[in-house]
C-alpha positions as a Markdown table, in Angstrom:
| # | Residue | x | y | z |
|---|---|---|---|---|
| 1 | Met | -26.9 | 47.2 | 4.9 |
| 2 | Asn | -25.1 | 48.3 | 8.0 |
| 3 | Ala | -21.4 | 47.8 | 8.8 |
| 4 | Ser | -21.9 | 44.8 | 11.1 |
| 5 | Thr | -23.9 | 42.9 | 8.4 |
| 6 | Arg | -21.1 | 43.4 | 5.9 |
| 7 | Thr | -18.5 | 42.2 | 8.3 |
| 8 | Thr | -20.5 | 39.0 | 9.2 |
| 9 | Arg | -21.2 | 38.2 | 5.5 |
| 10 | Arg | -17.6 | 38.7 | 4.6 |
| 11 | His | -16.1 | 36.6 | 7.4 |
| 12 | Phe | -18.6 | 33.8 | 7.8 |
| 13 | Pro | -17.8 | 31.8 | 4.6 |
| 14 | Ile | -14.0 | 31.9 | 5.3 |
| 15 | Ala | -14.5 | 30.9 | 9.0 |
| 16 | Ser | -16.9 | 28.1 | 8.0 |
| 17 | Met | -14.3 | 26.6 | 5.6 |
| 18 | Phe | -11.8 | 26.1 | 8.5 |
| 19 | Met | -14.3 | 25.1 | 11.2 |
| 20 | Leu | -15.0 | 21.5 | 10.1 |
| 21 | Pro | -11.3 | 20.5 | 9.5 |
| 22 | Ala | -10.3 | 22.2 | 12.7 |
| 23 | Ala | -13.0 | 20.4 | 14.7 |
| 24 | Ala | -12.0 | 17.0 | 13.1 |
| 25 | Val | -8.3 | 17.6 | 14.2 |
| 26 | Thr | -9.3 | 18.8 | 17.6 |
| 27 | Leu | -11.6 | 15.8 | 18.2 |
| 28 | Gly | -9.0 | 13.4 | 16.9 |
| 29 | Leu | -11.3 | 12.2 | 14.0 |
| 30 | Leu | -8.7 | 12.4 | 11.2 |
| 31 | Pro | -6.2 | 9.8 | 12.7 |
| 32 | Ser | -9.1 | 7.4 | 13.4 |
| 33 | Met | -10.3 | 7.7 | 9.8 |
| 34 | Val | -6.8 | 6.9 | 8.5 |
| 35 | Thr | -6.5 | 3.9 | 10.9 |
| 36 | Thr | -9.9 | 2.6 | 9.8 |
| 37 | Ala | -8.8 | 2.7 | 6.1 |
| 38 | Arg | -5.6 | 0.9 | 6.9 |
| 39 | Ala | -7.4 | -1.8 | 8.9 |
| 40 | Ala | -9.2 | -2.9 | 5.7 |
| 41 | Asp | -6.0 | -3.6 | 3.9 |
| 42 | Gln | -5.2 | -7.2 | 3.0 |
| 43 | Glu | -1.9 | -8.9 | 3.6 |
| 44 | Leu | 0.2 | -11.4 | 1.6 |
| 45 | Thr | 3.5 | -13.0 | 2.5 |
| 46 | Ile | 5.9 | -14.5 | -0.1 |
| 47 | Thr | 9.0 | -16.3 | 1.0 |
| 48 | Ile | 12.2 | -16.7 | -1.0 |
| 49 | Lys | 13.8 | -20.1 | -0.4 |
| 50 | Asp | 16.4 | -21.8 | -2.5 |
| 51 | His | 16.0 | -18.9 | -5.0 |
| 52 | Lys | 12.3 | -19.7 | -5.5 |
| 53 | Phe | 9.1 | -18.0 | -4.4 |
| 54 | Glu | 6.7 | -19.8 | -2.0 |
| 55 | Pro | 3.9 | -19.4 | -3.0 |
| 56 | Ala | 4.9 | -18.8 | -6.6 |
| 57 | Asp | 1.2 | -18.3 | -7.6 |
| 58 | Pro | -0.6 | -16.3 | -4.8 |
| 59 | Thr | -4.1 | -14.8 | -5.3 |
| 60 | Ile | -5.4 | -11.6 | -3.9 |
| 61 | Pro | -8.8 | -9.8 | -4.3 |
| 62 | Ala | -9.2 | -7.1 | -7.0 |
| 63 | Gly | -9.7 | -3.5 | -6.0 |
| 64 | Val | -8.0 | -3.8 | -2.6 |
| 65 | Arg | -4.7 | -2.4 | -1.4 |
| 66 | Val | -2.4 | -5.2 | -0.2 |
| 67 | Lys | 0.5 | -5.2 | 2.2 |
| 68 | Leu | 3.0 | -7.5 | 0.5 |
| 69 | Thr | 5.7 | -8.9 | 2.8 |
| 70 | Val | 8.7 | -10.6 | 1.2 |
| 71 | Val | 10.7 | -12.9 | 3.5 |
| 72 | Asn | 14.2 | -13.9 | 2.2 |
| 73 | Ala | 15.0 | -17.2 | 3.8 |
| 74 | Asp | 18.2 | -17.5 | 1.7 |
| 75 | Lys | 21.6 | -16.3 | 2.8 |
| 76 | Thr | 22.1 | -14.1 | -0.3 |
| 77 | Ala | 20.2 | -11.0 | -1.2 |
| 78 | Glu | 17.5 | -11.0 | -3.8 |
| 79 | Glu | 15.9 | -8.1 | -5.7 |
| 80 | Phe | 12.1 | -8.7 | -5.7 |
| 81 | Glu | 10.7 | -7.0 | -8.8 |
| 82 | Ser | 7.5 | -6.6 | -10.8 |
| 83 | His | 7.1 | -4.4 | -13.9 |
| 84 | Asp | 3.4 | -5.3 | -13.8 |
| 85 | Phe | 2.6 | -3.9 | -10.4 |
| 86 | His | 5.6 | -1.6 | -10.2 |
| 87 | Val | 7.7 | -2.9 | -7.3 |
| 88 | Glu | 11.5 | -3.1 | -7.1 |
| 89 | Lys | 12.9 | -3.9 | -3.7 |
| 90 | Ile | 16.2 | -5.4 | -2.5 |
| 91 | Val | 15.7 | -8.0 | 0.2 |
| 92 | Gly | 18.9 | -8.9 | 2.1 |
| 93 | Gly | 19.7 | -12.4 | 3.0 |
| 94 | Gly | 17.7 | -13.4 | 6.1 |
| 95 | Lys | 15.8 | -10.1 | 5.9 |
| 96 | Thr | 12.1 | -9.1 | 5.4 |
| 97 | Val | 10.7 | -6.1 | 3.5 |
| 98 | Ser | 7.1 | -4.9 | 3.1 |
| 99 | Val | 5.5 | -2.8 | 0.4 |
| 100 | Tyr | 2.0 | -1.9 | -0.5 |
| 101 | Ile | 0.6 | -2.8 | -3.9 |
| 102 | Gly | -2.7 | -2.0 | -5.5 |
| 103 | Pro | -5.5 | -1.7 | -5.6 |
| 104 | Leu | -5.2 | -3.8 | -8.8 |
| 105 | Asp | -7.6 | -4.8 | -11.5 |
| 106 | Ala | -8.5 | -8.5 | -12.0 |
| 107 | Gly | -5.8 | -10.3 | -14.0 |
| 108 | Thr | -2.4 | -11.8 | -13.7 |
| 109 | Tyr | 0.8 | -10.0 | -12.8 |
| 110 | Lys | 4.3 | -11.4 | -13.1 |
| 111 | Phe | 7.0 | -10.9 | -10.5 |
| 112 | Phe | 10.6 | -12.2 | -10.3 |
| 113 | Gly | 13.9 | -12.2 | -8.4 |
| 114 | Glu | 16.3 | -10.2 | -10.6 |
| 115 | Arg | 19.4 | -11.8 | -9.1 |
| 116 | His | 18.1 | -15.4 | -9.7 |
| 117 | Glu | 15.7 | -14.8 | -12.6 |
| 118 | Lys | 15.9 | -18.4 | -13.9 |
| 119 | Thr | 14.4 | -19.9 | -10.8 |
| 120 | Ala | 12.8 | -17.0 | -8.9 |
| 121 | Gln | 9.6 | -16.5 | -11.0 |
| 122 | Gly | 6.0 | -16.0 | -9.9 |
| 123 | Ile | 2.5 | -14.9 | -11.0 |
| 124 | Leu | 0.1 | -12.9 | -8.9 |
| 125 | Thr | -3.5 | -13.6 | -9.7 |
| 126 | Val | -6.0 | -10.9 | -8.9 |
| 127 | Lys | -9.7 | -11.9 | -8.7 |
């Protein structure tokens, strides 16, 4: 084995590990792959009005990430919360917040408004 063969064998595997990611970044492929994945997300909007959720019983597909938007139509703040799908977010009066949930397995998931727990109750159904 001559010196040039050893150099090629030693450097080729390391160089090839970086060529594909570098080419993807150079060609702009990574941002488009991320955009494509986000375009497949589902969206759900829940409105808080008179300290109640509308709809109080929404349904989303199983196995899909969902952008959940909570619109607070009341003048007072509410804390949108779910122990089942792990969200806790304060929504100011007249404000809107968005969070991503899932993907979730099929089933039912409770959510509530912590500041008005007697009336602000809901169940998310995942099918």
